[in-house]
N, CA, C and O atoms as a printed pandas DataFrame, in Angstrom:
     atom_number atom_name residue_name chain_id  residue_number  x_coord  y_coord  z_coord
0              1         N          UNK        A               1    0.848   -1.178    0.000
1              2        CA          UNK        A               1    0.000    0.000    0.000
2              3         C          UNK        A               1    0.893    1.240    0.000
3              4         O          UNK        A               1    1.834    1.311    0.790
4              5         N          UNK        A               2    0.624    2.211   -0.858
5              6        CA          UNK        A               2    1.459    3.411   -0.896
6              7         C          UNK        A               2    1.275    4.251    0.367
7              8         O          UNK        A               2    0.243    4.191    1.035
8              9         N          UNK        A               3    2.309    5.034    0.670
9             10        CA          UNK        A               3    2.223    6.011    1.747
10            11         C          UNK        A               3    2.664    7.353    1.195
11            12         O          UNK        A               3    3.416    7.434    0.223
12            13         N          UNK        A               4    2.183    8.390    1.832
13            14        CA          UNK        A               4    2.495    9.752    1.414
14            15         C          UNK        A               4    3.116   10.487    2.584
15            16         O          UNK        A               4    2.623   10.424    3.710
16            17         N          UNK        A               5    4.203   11.184    2.303
17            18        CA          UNK        A               5    4.810   12.043    3.298
18            19         C          UNK        A               5    4.428   13.461    2.934
19            20         O          UNK        A               5    4.682   13.910    1.817
20            21         N          UNK        A               6    3.820   14.167    3.869
21            22        CA          UNK        A               6    3.440   15.556    3.669
22            23         C          UNK        A               6    4.270   16.393    4.628
23            24         O          UNK        A               6    4.256   16.170    5.839
24            25         N          UNK        A               7    4.985   17.347    4.080
25            26        CA          UNK        A               7    5.818   18.224    4.891
26            27         C          UNK        A               7    5.393   19.663    4.740
27            28         O          UNK        A               7    5.207   20.158    3.628
28            29         N          UNK        A               8    5.239   20.331    5.866
29            30        CA          UNK        A               8    4.970   21.766    5.898
30            31         C          UNK        A               8    6.210   22.428    6.473
31            32         O          UNK        A               8    6.563   22.191    7.629
32            33         N          UNK        A               9    6.866   23.245    5.684
33            34        CA          UNK        A               9    8.172   23.767    6.041
34            35         C          UNK        A               9    8.136   25.291    6.045
35            36         O          UNK        A               9    7.595   25.918    5.135
36            37         N          UNK        A              10    8.721   25.866    7.079
37            38        CA          UNK        A              10    8.872   27.319    7.170
38            39         C          UNK        A              10   10.357   27.618    7.038
39            40         O          UNK        A              10   11.128   27.406    7.975
40            41         N          UNK        A              11   10.748   28.104    5.886
41            42        CA          UNK        A              11   12.156   28.376    5.598
42            43         C          UNK        A              11   12.523   29.751    6.133
43            44         O          UNK        A              11   11.884   30.745    5.790
44            45         N          UNK        A              12   13.552   29.810    6.975
45            46        CA          UNK        A              12   13.993   31.098    7.511
46            47         C          UNK        A              12   15.399   31.473    7.047
47            48         O          UNK        A              12   15.861   32.584    7.308
48            49         N          UNK        A              13   16.079   30.556    6.363
49            50        CA          UNK        A              13   17.410   30.827    5.807
50            51         C          UNK        A              13   17.467   30.185    4.424
51            52         O          UNK        A              13   17.831   29.018    4.281
52            53         N          UNK        A              14   17.104   30.961    3.417
53            54        CA          UNK        A              14   16.999   30.443    2.052
54            55         C          UNK        A              14   18.354   29.923    1.557
55            56         O          UNK        A              14   18.406   28.874    0.916
56            57         N          UNK        A              15   19.431   30.625    1.839
57            58        CA          UNK        A              15   20.761   30.194    1.385
58            59         C          UNK        A              15   21.141   28.859    2.027
59            60         O          UNK        A              15   21.644   27.964    1.348
60            61         N          UNK        A              16   20.906   28.727    3.310
61            62        CA          UNK        A              16   21.191   27.473    3.994
62            63         C          UNK        A              16   20.314   26.339    3.483
63            64         O          UNK        A              16   20.778   25.208    3.338
64            65         N          UNK        A              17   19.047   26.639    3.211
65            66        CA          UNK        A              17   18.125   25.623    2.711
66            67         C          UNK        A              17   18.536   25.126    1.326
67            68         O          UNK        A              17   18.275   23.976    0.973
68            69         N          UNK        A              18   19.173   25.986    0.551
69            70        CA          UNK        A              18   19.604   25.583   -0.793
70            71         C          UNK        A              18   20.645   24.463   -0.723
71            72         O          UNK        A              18   20.770   23.692   -1.674
72            73         N          UNK        A              19   21.391   24.356    0.374
73            74        CA          UNK        A              19   22.339   23.243    0.543
74            75         C          UNK        A              19   21.569   21.924    0.661
75            76         O          UNK        A              19   22.008   20.898    0.141
76            77         N          UNK        A              20   20.431   21.954    1.337
77            78        CA          UNK        A              20   19.564   20.775    1.439
78            79         C          UNK        A              20   19.005   20.416    0.069
79            80         O          UNK        A              20   19.043   19.256   -0.344
80            81         N          UNK        A              21   18.492   21.411   -0.624
81            82        CA          UNK        A              21   17.908   21.178   -1.946
82            83         C          UNK        A              21   18.925   20.601   -2.927
83            84         O          UNK        A              21   18.583   19.749   -3.748
84            85         N          UNK        A              22   20.171   21.062   -2.847
85            86        CA          UNK        A              22   21.201   20.636   -3.796
86            87         C          UNK        A              22   21.462   19.134   -3.731
87            88         O          UNK        A              22   21.792   18.528   -4.750
88            89         N          UNK        A              23   21.322   18.524   -2.563
89            90        CA          UNK        A              23   21.589   17.104   -2.439
90            91         C          UNK        A              23   20.371   16.225   -2.330
91            92         O          UNK        A              23   20.487   15.000   -2.300
92            93         N          UNK        A              24   19.189   16.839   -2.269
93            94        CA          UNK        A              24   17.972   16.091   -1.980
94            95         C          UNK        A              24   17.659   15.000   -3.005
95            96         O          UNK        A              24   17.507   13.837   -2.630
96            97         N          UNK        A              25   17.561   15.349   -4.281
97            98        CA          UNK        A              25   17.102   14.391   -5.293
98            99         C          UNK        A              25   18.047   13.202   -5.422
99           100         O          UNK        A              25   17.591   12.076   -5.622
100          101         N          UNK        A              26   19.337   13.429   -5.313
101          102        CA          UNK        A              26   20.292   12.329   -5.424
102          103         C          UNK        A              26   20.027   11.261   -4.361
103          104         O          UNK        A              26   20.082   10.065   -4.648
104          105         N          UNK        A              27   19.743   11.696   -3.147
105          106        CA          UNK        A              27   19.449   10.753   -2.058
106          107         C          UNK        A              27   18.043   10.175   -2.224
107          108         O          UNK        A              27   17.854    8.964   -2.111
108          109         N          UNK        A              28   17.080   11.015   -2.486
109          110        CA          UNK        A              28   15.675   10.625   -2.571
110          111         C          UNK        A              28   15.434    9.539   -3.622
111          112         O          UNK        A              28   14.707    8.579   -3.363
112          113         N          UNK        A              29   16.031    9.683   -4.795
113          114        CA          UNK        A              29   15.788    8.770   -5.907
114          115         C          UNK        A              29   16.275    7.347   -5.652
115          116         O          UNK        A              29   15.887    6.430   -6.377
116          117         N          UNK        A              30   17.096    7.147   -4.663
117          118        CA          UNK        A              30   17.610    5.813   -4.351
118          119         C          UNK        A              30   16.619    4.974   -3.548
119          120         O          UNK        A              30   16.877    3.798   -3.291
120          121         N          UNK        A              31   15.480    5.566   -3.146
121          122        CA          UNK        A              31   14.567    4.877   -2.233
122          123         C          UNK        A              31   13.153    4.714   -2.774
123          124         O          UNK        A              31   12.202    4.660   -1.994
124          125         N          UNK        A              32   12.996    4.635   -4.082
125          126        CA          UNK        A              32   11.693    4.372   -4.724
126          127         C          UNK        A              32   10.649    5.452   -4.463
127          128         O          UNK        A              32    9.450    5.204   -4.591
128          129         N          UNK        A              33   11.097    6.633   -4.102
129          130        CA          UNK        A              33   10.157    7.716   -3.835
130          131         C          UNK        A              33    9.786    8.470   -5.095
131          132         O          UNK        A              33   10.516    8.467   -6.086
132          133         N          UNK        A              34    8.639    9.113   -5.030
133          134        CA          UNK        A              34    8.173    9.955   -6.129
134          135         C          UNK        A              34    7.773   11.297   -5.525
135          136         O          UNK        A              34    6.960   11.347   -4.602
136          137         N          UNK        A              35    8.338   12.371   -6.038
137          138        CA          UNK        A              35    8.008   13.709   -5.577
138          139         C          UNK        A              35    6.757   14.162   -6.318
139          140         O          UNK        A              35    6.789   14.352   -7.534
140          141         N          UNK        A              36    5.650   14.336   -5.591
141          142        CA          UNK        A              36    4.380   14.677   -6.228
142          143         C          UNK        A              36    4.113   16.169   -6.272
143          144         O          UNK        A              36    3.506   16.659   -7.225
144          145         N          UNK        A              37    4.559   16.908   -5.249
145          146        CA          UNK        A              37    4.307   18.344   -5.214
146          147         C          UNK        A              37    5.319   19.038   -4.322
147          148         O          UNK        A              37    5.677   18.547   -3.252
148          149         N          UNK        A              38    5.769   20.193   -4.790
149          150        CA          UNK        A              38    6.592   21.108   -3.998
150          151         C          UNK        A              38    6.074   22.493   -4.345
151          152         O          UNK        A              38    6.103   22.894   -5.508
152          153         N          UNK        A              39    5.600   23.228   -3.343
153          154        CA          UNK        A              39    4.981   24.519   -3.642
154          155         C          UNK        A              39    5.317   25.534   -2.563
155          156         O          UNK        A              39    5.145   25.276   -1.372
156          157         N          UNK        A              40    5.797   26.685   -2.995
157          158        CA          UNK        A              40    6.033   27.797   -2.080
158          159         C          UNK        A              40    5.016   28.912   -2.306
159          160         O          UNK        A              40    5.155   30.003   -1.754
160          161         N          UNK        A              41    4.004   28.641   -3.108
161          162        CA          UNK        A              41    2.939   29.610   -3.368
162          163         C          UNK        A              41    1.572   28.982   -3.154
163          164         O          UNK        A              41    0.610   29.315   -3.847
164          165         N          UNK        A              42    1.489   28.066   -2.183
165          166        CA          UNK        A              42    0.223   27.392   -1.933
166          167         C          UNK        A              42   -0.842   28.399   -1.488
167          168         O          UNK        A              42   -0.539   29.442   -0.909
168          169         N          UNK        A              43   -2.067   28.057   -1.772
169          170        CA          UNK        A              43   -3.198   28.921   -1.414
170          171         C          UNK        A              43   -3.968   28.269   -0.275
171          172         O          UNK        A              43   -4.485   27.161   -0.419
172          173         N          UNK        A              44   -4.039   28.949    0.838
173          174        CA          UNK        A              44   -4.800   28.450    1.982
174          175         C          UNK        A              44   -6.278   28.693    1.709
175          176         O          UNK        A              44   -6.693   29.826    1.464
176          177         N          UNK        A              45   -7.067   27.629    1.753
177          178        CA          UNK        A              45   -8.499   27.790    1.493
178          179         C          UNK        A              45   -9.334   27.596    2.755
179          180         O          UNK        A              45  -10.532   27.883    2.760
180          181         N          UNK        A              46   -8.702   27.109    3.824
181          182        CA          UNK        A              46   -9.420   26.947    5.086
182          183         C          UNK        A              46   -8.404   26.878    6.219
183          184         O          UNK        A              46   -7.374   26.215    6.093
184          185         N          UNK        A              47   -8.688   27.552    7.311
185          186        CA          UNK        A              47   -7.798   27.515    8.464
186          187         C          UNK        A              47   -6.529   28.307    8.238
187          188         O          UNK        A              47   -6.491   29.229    7.422
188          189         N          UNK        A              48   -5.489   27.937    8.970
189          190        CA          UNK        A              48   -4.202   28.619    8.867
190          191         C          UNK        A              48   -3.153   27.650    8.344
191          192         O          UNK        A              48   -3.172   26.465    8.679
192          193         N          UNK        A              49   -2.249   28.148    7.534
193          194        CA          UNK        A              49   -1.183   27.339    6.963
194          195         C          UNK        A              49    0.082   28.188    6.992
195          196         O          UNK        A              49    0.402   28.863    6.013
196          197         N          UNK        A              50    0.800   28.156    8.107
197          198        CA          UNK        A              50    1.949   29.058    8.260
198          199         C          UNK        A              50    3.195   28.653    7.473
199          200         O          UNK        A              50    4.165   29.409    7.445
200          201         N          UNK        A              51    3.195   27.512    6.849
201          202        CA          UNK        A              51    4.377   27.034    6.127
202          203         C          UNK        A              51    4.648   27.870    4.885
203          204         O          UNK        A              51    3.723   28.334    4.219
204          205         N          UNK        A              52    5.932   28.056    4.582
205          206        CA          UNK        A              52    6.309   28.740    3.349
206          207         C          UNK        A              52    6.501   27.758    2.205
207          208         O          UNK        A              52    6.593   28.164    1.046
208          209         N          UNK        A              53    6.563   26.459    2.524
209          210        CA          UNK        A              53    6.726   25.421    1.495
210          211         C          UNK        A              53    5.955   24.189    1.929
211          212         O          UNK        A              53    5.993   23.799    3.096
212          213         N          UNK        A              54    5.260   23.581    0.987
213          214        CA          UNK        A              54    4.564   22.319    1.231
214          215         C          UNK        A              54    5.102   21.292    0.246
215          216         O          UNK        A              54    5.262   21.570   -0.943
216          217         N          UNK        A              55    5.378   20.101    0.765
217          218        CA          UNK        A              55    5.949   19.029   -0.047
218          219         C          UNK        A              55    5.090   17.780    0.135
219          220         O          UNK        A              55    4.687   17.452    1.251
220          221         N          UNK        A              56    4.814   17.084   -0.972
221          222        CA          UNK        A              56    4.103   15.801   -0.915
222          223         C          UNK        A              56    4.934   14.785   -1.688
223          224         O          UNK        A              56    5.271   14.984   -2.855
224          225         N          UNK        A              57    5.255   13.683   -1.000
225          226        CA          UNK        A              57    6.038   12.601   -1.599
226          227         C          UNK        A              57    5.248   11.308   -1.504
227          228         O          UNK        A              57    4.438   11.130   -0.594
228          229         N          UNK        A              58    5.485   10.415   -2.439
229          230        CA          UNK        A              58    4.843    9.103   -2.422
230          231         C          UNK        A              58    5.922    8.025   -2.376
231          232         O          UNK        A              58    6.940    8.120   -3.061
232          233         N          UNK        A              59    5.684    7.003   -1.561
233          234        CA          UNK        A              59    6.546    5.828   -1.493
234          235         C          UNK        A              59    5.680    4.588   -1.654
235          236         O          UNK        A              59    4.509    4.607   -1.276
236          237         N          UNK        A              60    6.232    3.508   -2.207
237          238        CA          UNK        A              60    5.451    2.276   -2.376
238          239         C          UNK        A              60    4.978    1.689   -1.051
239          240         O          UNK        A              60    3.947    1.018   -1.000
240          241         N          UNK        A              61    5.732    1.940    0.027
241          242        CA          UNK        A              61    5.358    1.370    1.325
242          243         C          UNK        A              61    5.949    2.209    2.451
243          244         O          UNK        A              61    6.825    3.047    2.236
244          245         N          UNK        A              62    5.449    1.962    3.651
245          246        CA          UNK        A              62    5.993    2.626    4.835
246          247         C          UNK        A              62    7.461    2.244    5.024
247          248         O          UNK        A              62    8.277    3.075    5.422
248          249         N          UNK        A              63    7.790    0.989    4.737
249          250        CA          UNK        A              63    9.176    0.543    4.864
250          251         C          UNK        A              63   10.100    1.328    3.932
251          252         O          UNK        A              63   11.205    1.700    4.328
252          253         N          UNK        A              64    9.660    1.583    2.695
253          254        CA          UNK        A              64   10.462    2.381    1.759
254          255         C          UNK        A              64   10.643    3.806    2.275
255          256         O          UNK        A              64   11.743    4.356    2.218
256          257         N          UNK        A              65    9.575    4.392    2.773
257          258        CA          UNK        A              65    9.644    5.763    3.287
258          259         C          UNK        A              65   10.608    5.853    4.464
259          260         O          UNK        A              65   11.426    6.770    4.534
260          261         N          UNK        A              66   10.512    4.916    5.373
261          262        CA          UNK        A              66   11.364    4.955    6.556
262          263         C          UNK        A              66   12.814    4.606    6.217
263          264         O          UNK        A              66   13.736    5.109    6.859
264          265         N          UNK        A              67   13.021    3.749    5.216
265          266        CA          UNK        A              67   14.387    3.439    4.779
266          267         C          UNK        A              67   15.065    4.712    4.267
267          268         O          UNK        A              67   16.234    4.961    4.557
268          269         N          UNK        A              68   14.313    5.517    3.497
269          270        CA          UNK        A              68   14.839    6.800    3.022
270          271         C          UNK        A              68   15.101    7.729    4.201
271          272         O          UNK        A              68   16.208    8.248    4.349
272          273         N          UNK        A              69   14.107    7.936    5.024
273          274        CA          UNK        A              69   14.209    8.908    6.112
274          275         C          UNK        A              69   15.325    8.553    7.102
275          276         O          UNK        A              69   16.014    9.441    7.604
276          277         N          UNK        A              70   15.498    7.284    7.377
277          278        CA          UNK        A              70   16.481    6.851    8.367
278          279         C          UNK        A              70   17.857    6.546    7.771
279          280         O          UNK        A              70   18.784    6.210    8.509
280          281         N          UNK        A              71   18.001    6.656    6.460
281          282        CA          UNK        A              71   19.286    6.352    5.822
282          283         C          UNK        A              71   20.362    7.326    6.289
283          284         O          UNK        A              71   20.077    8.480    6.607
284          285         N          UNK        A              72   21.596    6.846    6.325
285          286        CA          UNK        A              72   22.720    7.703    6.702
286          287         C          UNK        A              72   22.829    8.893    5.756
287          288         O          UNK        A              72   23.088   10.015    6.193
288          289         N          UNK        A              73   22.631    8.653    4.466
289          290        CA          UNK        A              73   22.748    9.728    3.479
290          291         C          UNK        A              73   21.735   10.833    3.757
291          292         O          UNK        A              73   22.078   12.013    3.692
292          293         N          UNK        A              74   20.475   10.461    4.072
293          294        CA          UNK        A              74   19.477   11.498    4.347
294          295         C          UNK        A              74   19.727   12.159    5.696
295          296         O          UNK        A              74   19.539   13.368    5.825
296          297         N          UNK        A              75   20.138   11.412    6.684
297          298        CA          UNK        A              75   20.404   12.004    7.994
298          299         C          UNK        A              75   21.487   13.079    7.900
299          300         O          UNK        A              75   21.384   14.119    8.552
300          301         N          UNK        A              76   22.514   12.838    7.100
301          302        CA          UNK        A              76   23.556   13.842    6.904
302          303         C          UNK        A              76   23.005   15.078    6.195
303          304         O          UNK        A              76   23.319   16.206    6.576
304          305         N          UNK        A              77   22.196   14.869    5.181
305          306        CA          UNK        A              77   21.604   15.967    4.415
306          307         C          UNK        A              77   20.572   16.732    5.240
307          308         O          UNK        A              77   20.481   17.956    5.149
308          309         N          UNK        A              78   19.812   16.018    6.028
309          310        CA          UNK        A              78   18.716   16.613    6.799
310          311         C          UNK        A              78   19.188   17.742    7.712
311          312         O          UNK        A              78   18.428   18.667    7.994
312          313         N          UNK        A              79   20.419   17.674    8.169
313          314        CA          UNK        A              79   20.907   18.710    9.074
314          315         C          UNK        A              79   20.845   20.097    8.443
315          316         O          UNK        A              79   20.598   21.079    9.143
316          317         N          UNK        A              80   21.069   20.194    7.123
317          318        CA          UNK        A              80   20.942   21.484    6.432
318          319         C          UNK        A              80   19.510   22.004    6.525
319          320         O          UNK        A              80   19.290   23.197    6.737
320          321         N          UNK        A              81   18.535   21.104    6.367
321          322        CA          UNK        A              81   17.127   21.510    6.462
322          323         C          UNK        A              81   16.803   21.984    7.868
323          324         O          UNK        A              81   16.143   23.008    8.046
324          325         N          UNK        A              82   17.261   21.250    8.856
325          326        CA          UNK        A              82   16.970   21.613   10.244
326          327         C          UNK        A              82   17.606   22.945   10.631
327          328         O          UNK        A              82   17.028   23.709   11.403
328          329         N          UNK        A              83   18.787   23.222   10.101
329          330        CA          UNK        A              83   19.463   24.487   10.401
330          331         C          UNK        A              83   18.794   25.681    9.732
331          332         O          UNK        A              83   18.877   26.799   10.240
332          333         N          UNK        A              84   18.125   25.456    8.591
333          334        CA          UNK        A              84   17.590   26.553    7.790
334          335         C          UNK        A              84   16.076   26.688    7.820
335          336         O          UNK        A              84   15.525   27.613    7.224
336          337         N          UNK        A              85   15.394   25.769    8.513
337          338        CA          UNK        A              85   13.927   25.804    8.502
338          339         C          UNK        A              85   13.366   25.092    9.724
339          340         O          UNK        A              85   14.087   24.442   10.481
340          341         N          UNK        A              86   12.077   25.235    9.889
341          342        CA          UNK        A              86   11.351   24.433   10.876
342          343         C          UNK        A              86   10.131   23.884   10.163
343          344         O          UNK        A              86    9.748   24.388    9.108
344          345         N          UNK        A              87    9.522   22.860   10.727
345          346        CA          UNK        A              87    8.352   22.323   10.047
346          347         C          UNK        A              87    7.811   21.074   10.699
347          348         O          UNK        A              87    8.281   20.623   11.744
348          349         N          UNK        A              88    6.812   20.538   10.049
349          350        CA          UNK        A              88    6.133   19.321   10.492
350          351         C          UNK        A              88    6.016   18.392    9.307
351          352         O          UNK        A              88    5.830   18.830    8.172
352          353         N          UNK        A              89    6.127   17.086    9.584
353          354        CA          UNK        A              89    5.966   16.069    8.540
354          355         C          UNK        A              89    5.128   14.930    9.077
355          356         O          UNK        A              89    5.225   14.572   10.251
356          357         N          UNK        A              90    4.310   14.366    8.218
357          358        CA          UNK        A              90    3.497   13.201    8.597
358          359         C          UNK        A              90    3.566   12.173    7.476
359          360         O          UNK        A              90    3.720   12.518    6.304
360          361         N          UNK        A              91    3.451   10.909    7.856
361          362        CA          UNK        A              91    3.291    9.821    6.897
362          363         C          UNK        A              91    1.824    9.431    6.924
363          364         O          UNK        A              91    1.261    9.188    7.991
364          365         N          UNK        A              92    1.214    9.371    5.768
365          366        CA          UNK        A              92   -0.204    9.087    5.650
366          367         C          UNK        A              92   -0.374    7.868    4.737
367          368         O          UNK        A              92    0.175    7.834    3.636
368          369         N          UNK        A              93   -1.128    6.879    5.194
369          370        CA          UNK        A              93   -1.381    5.685    4.397
370          371         C          UNK        A              93   -2.310    6.020    3.243
371          372         O          UNK        A              93   -3.306    6.722    3.413
372          373         N          UNK        A              94   -1.971    5.508    2.066
373          374        CA          UNK        A              94   -2.835    5.671    0.907
374          375         C          UNK        A              94   -3.810    4.523    0.795
375          376         O          UNK        A              94   -3.755    3.568    1.569
376          377         N          UNK        A              95   -4.707    4.621   -0.176
377          378        CA          UNK        A              95   -5.642    3.545   -0.457
378          379         C          UNK        A              95   -4.954    2.503   -1.323
379          380         O          UNK        A              95   -4.149    2.853   -2.186
380          381         N          UNK        A              96   -5.257    1.231   -1.106
381          382        CA          UNK        A              96   -4.669    0.226   -1.998
382          383         C          UNK        A              96   -5.193    0.403   -3.420
383          384         O          UNK        A              96   -6.342    0.791   -3.630
384          385         N          UNK        A              97   -4.331    0.113   -4.387
385          386        CA          UNK        A              97   -4.763    0.269   -5.786
386          387         C          UNK        A              97   -5.609   -0.877   -6.225
387          388         O          UNK        A              97   -6.058   -0.910   -7.371
């Protein structure tokens, strides 16, 4: 069953965040992930959405998603994101095809 990672990110250091972006796809593509959406101009239609960037990723399974997230390569890269932004991420189960 597919899973989706949704990230709401508030970038406060664009230059620092660009270090994260520069290495992201190289690491991400090794774990069967698919980048579905990245938007810094999202439109809030209900409630509050304080994030400056929203990201939606798809993985074939929770195991694939966690293998990516917990990999040494991503953990090293993730520090750039943590230094340059704050945010929230959730893994959401998809419907079986």
